[in-house]
C-alpha positions in Angstrom: -27.1 -36.7 -7.6 -26.1 -33.8 -5.2 -23.8 -34.2 -2.2 -26.8 -33.3 0.0 -28.9 -36.1 -1.5 -26.1 -38.6 -1.2 -25.7 -37.6 2.5 -29.4 -38.0 3.1 -29.3 -41.5 1.6 -26.2 -42.4 3.7 -27.9 -41.3 6.9 -31.1 -43.2 6.1 -29.1 -46.3 5.3 -27.3 -46.0 8.7 -30.7 -45.5 10.5 -32.2 -48.5 8.7 -29.3 -50.6 9.7 -29.6 -49.6 13.3 -33.4 -50.1 13.4 -33.0 -53.5 11.7 -30.4 -54.5 14.3 -32.7 -53.4 17.1 -35.6 -55.5 15.6 -33.4 -58.5 15.3 -32.2 -58.2 18.9 -35.4 -57.2 20.6 -38.1 -58.9 18.5 -36.4 -62.0 17.3 -36.5 -61.3 13.5 -33.7 -63.6 12.3 -33.9 -62.9 8.5 -31.8 -59.9 7.5 -34.0 -59.0 4.5 -37.2 -59.1 6.7 -35.5 -56.9 9.3 -34.3 -54.3 6.8 -37.6 -54.1 5.0 -39.6 -53.6 8.3 -37.1 -51.0 9.4 -37.3 -49.2 6.1 -41.1 -49.2 6.2 -41.0 -47.7 9.7 -38.4 -45.0 8.8 -39.8 -44.1 5.4 -36.7 -45.3 3.5 -36.6 -46.5 -0.1 -34.9 -49.3 -2.0 -31.7 -47.4 -2.5 -31.5 -46.8 1.3 -31.4 -50.5 2.2 -28.1 -51.5 4.0 -26.1 -54.6 3.3 -26.4 -57.5 5.7 -22.9 -57.0 7.0 -23.9 -53.4 7.9 -26.8 -54.7 9.9 -24.6 -57.3 11.6 -22.1 -54.5 12.6 -25.0 -52.5 14.0 -26.3 -55.5 15.9 -22.9 -55.9 17.6 -22.9 -52.2 18.4 -26.4 -52.3 19.8 -25.4 -55.2 22.1 -22.3 -53.3 23.2 -24.2 -50.1 24.0 -27.5 -51.4 25.5 -26.9 -55.0 26.6 -23.2 -55.1 27.5 -23.2 -57.0 30.8 -26.3 -59.0 30.2 -25.2 -59.9 26.7 -21.8 -61.1 27.8 -23.4 -63.5 30.3 -26.0 -64.7 27.8 -23.4 -65.3 25.1 -21.3 -67.3 27.5 -24.4 -69.4 28.4 -25.3 -69.9 24.8 -21.7 -71.1 24.0 -21.7 -73.4 27.0 -25.0 -75.0 25.9 -23.6 -75.3 22.3 -20.4 -77.0 23.7 -22.6 -79.5 25.6 -24.6 -80.3 22.4 -21.4 -80.7 20.4 -20.1 -83.2 23.0 -23.3 -85.2 22.6 -22.9 -85.2 18.9 -19.1 -85.6 18.6 -19.3 -88.5 16.2 -20.6 -86.1 13.5 -17.7 -83.6 13.7 -20.0 -80.7 14.9 -19.2 -77.1 14.0 -20.7 -74.1 15.6 -21.8 -71.4 13.2 -23.8 -68.2 13.1 -24.5 -65.5 15.7 -23.5 -67.6 18.7 -20.0 -68.0 17.2 -19.9 -64.4 15.9 -20.8 -63.0 19.3 -23.9 -61.1 18.1 -26.5 -63.6 19.4 -29.4 -62.3 21.4 -32.1 -63.8 23.5 -34.1 -64.9 20.4 -31.2 -66.6 18.5 -30.9 -70.3 18.1 -27.7 -72.3 18.4 -26.8 -73.6 15.0 -24.5 -76.6 14.5 -23.3 -78.1 11.2 -23.0 -82.0 11.3 -21.4 -84.3 8.8 -22.6 -87.7 7.8 -23.6 -89.7 4.7 -26.4 -91.3 6.7 -28.7 -88.6 8.1 -30.7 -91.1 10.0 -27.7 -91.8 12.3 -28.2 -88.4 13.9 -31.8 -89.2 14.6 -30.8 -92.6 16.1 -28.2 -90.8 18.3 -30.8 -88.2 19.5 -33.3 -91.1 20.3 -30.6 -93.1 22.1 -29.8 -90.0 24.2 -33.5 -89.4 24.9 -33.5 -86.0 23.3 -36.9 -85.1 21.8 -36.5 -83.6 18.3 -38.3 -82.5 15.2 -37.1 -82.9 11.6 -36.3 -79.8 9.8 -34.8 -78.4 6.6 -32.5 -75.4 6.0 -31.8 -73.3 2.9 -28.2 -72.5 2.3 -26.0 -71.3 -0.5 -23.4 -73.8 -1.7 -21.2 -73.1 -4.7 -23.4 -70.1 -5.3 -26.5 -72.2 -5.6 -29.3 -72.2 -3.0 -29.8 -75.7 -1.7 -32.1 -77.3 0.9 -30.4 -79.5 3.5 -32.0 -81.8 6.0 -31.7 -81.3 9.7 -33.2 -81.6 13.1 -34.2 -79.2 15.9 -34.5 -79.7 19.7 -34.5 -77.6 22.8 -31.9 -77.6 25.5 -32.1 -75.4 28.6 -35.0 -73.4 26.9 -32.7 -72.7 23.9 -33.5 -73.7 20.4 -30.7 -75.9 18.8 -30.7 -76.4 15.0 -28.7 -79.2 13.5 -27.9 -78.8 9.8 -26.8 -82.1 8.2 -24.2 -82.1 5.4 -22.7 -85.0 3.6 -19.4 -86.2 5.1 -17.4 -84.4 2.4 -19.3 -81.1 3.2 -16.9 -80.5 6.0 -14.3 -79.3 3.4 -16.5 -76.5 2.0 -18.6 -74.2 4.0 -21.8 -72.6 2.7 -21.8 -68.9 2.0 -22.6 -66.6 4.9 -25.8 -64.6 4.7 -23.9 -61.8 6.4 -21.1 -61.1 3.9 -21.4 -63.8 1.1 -18.1 -65.3 2.1 -17.6 -69.0 3.2 -19.2 -69.3 6.6 -17.0 -69.4 9.6 -17.2 -72.8 11.4 -15.7 -73.6 14.8 -14.9 -77.1 15.9 -15.3 -78.1 19.5 -11.8 -77.1 20.7 -12.3 -73.6 19.3 -15.6 -73.3 21.2 -13.8 -74.4 24.4 -11.2 -71.6 23.8 -13.9 -69.1 23.3 -15.5 -70.0 26.7 -12.1 -69.9 28.4 -11.4 -66.5 27.0 -14.7 -65.2 28.1 -14.2 -66.5 31.6 -10.7 -64.9 31.8 -12.2 -61.6 30.7 -14.9 -61.8 33.3 -12.5 -62.7 36.1 -9.1 -61.2 35.2 -6.2 -62.2 37.4 
């Protein structure tokens, strides 16, 4: 393959990553594969031009920085504040914040995702009922130990934001599922880390 051909594929790969990022931010596509396929179809790219998920995530962060900077910072702070409030309501289940809201790439279409831990899934439903929080049952596909597994969960809406609760066995707190972004164990933030993130954002917005 010539250097010119390699360069063309590299440029197309970058363009597809950028377009996939835009689709995720502006149109609410949450699946990386769907976003890159749609972007490739729009741009005329082939299979060899498809970017990795981590390249799309980097492009998504860059898109937010370039086109949504001030609004994105305020929105991210709001998402994390709502996430913290939900975690406080579900403190008995050792909640962990994961995904775009933790990573900082979340846009207006992203949900807040929390991992909860209990050997009795119904206890979470009872807690939501007790707190008069309307919810629906749900299920989530994740990769654990390299194997795709379906875990139970719940979804509800707070302040017009979708909140997804993925329920792991109590022992699942020791091993995170693999991230769809980079294939590494997913970053999880306990409540005190989310509090620090919010404090840090406030200090950046109002420097002394």
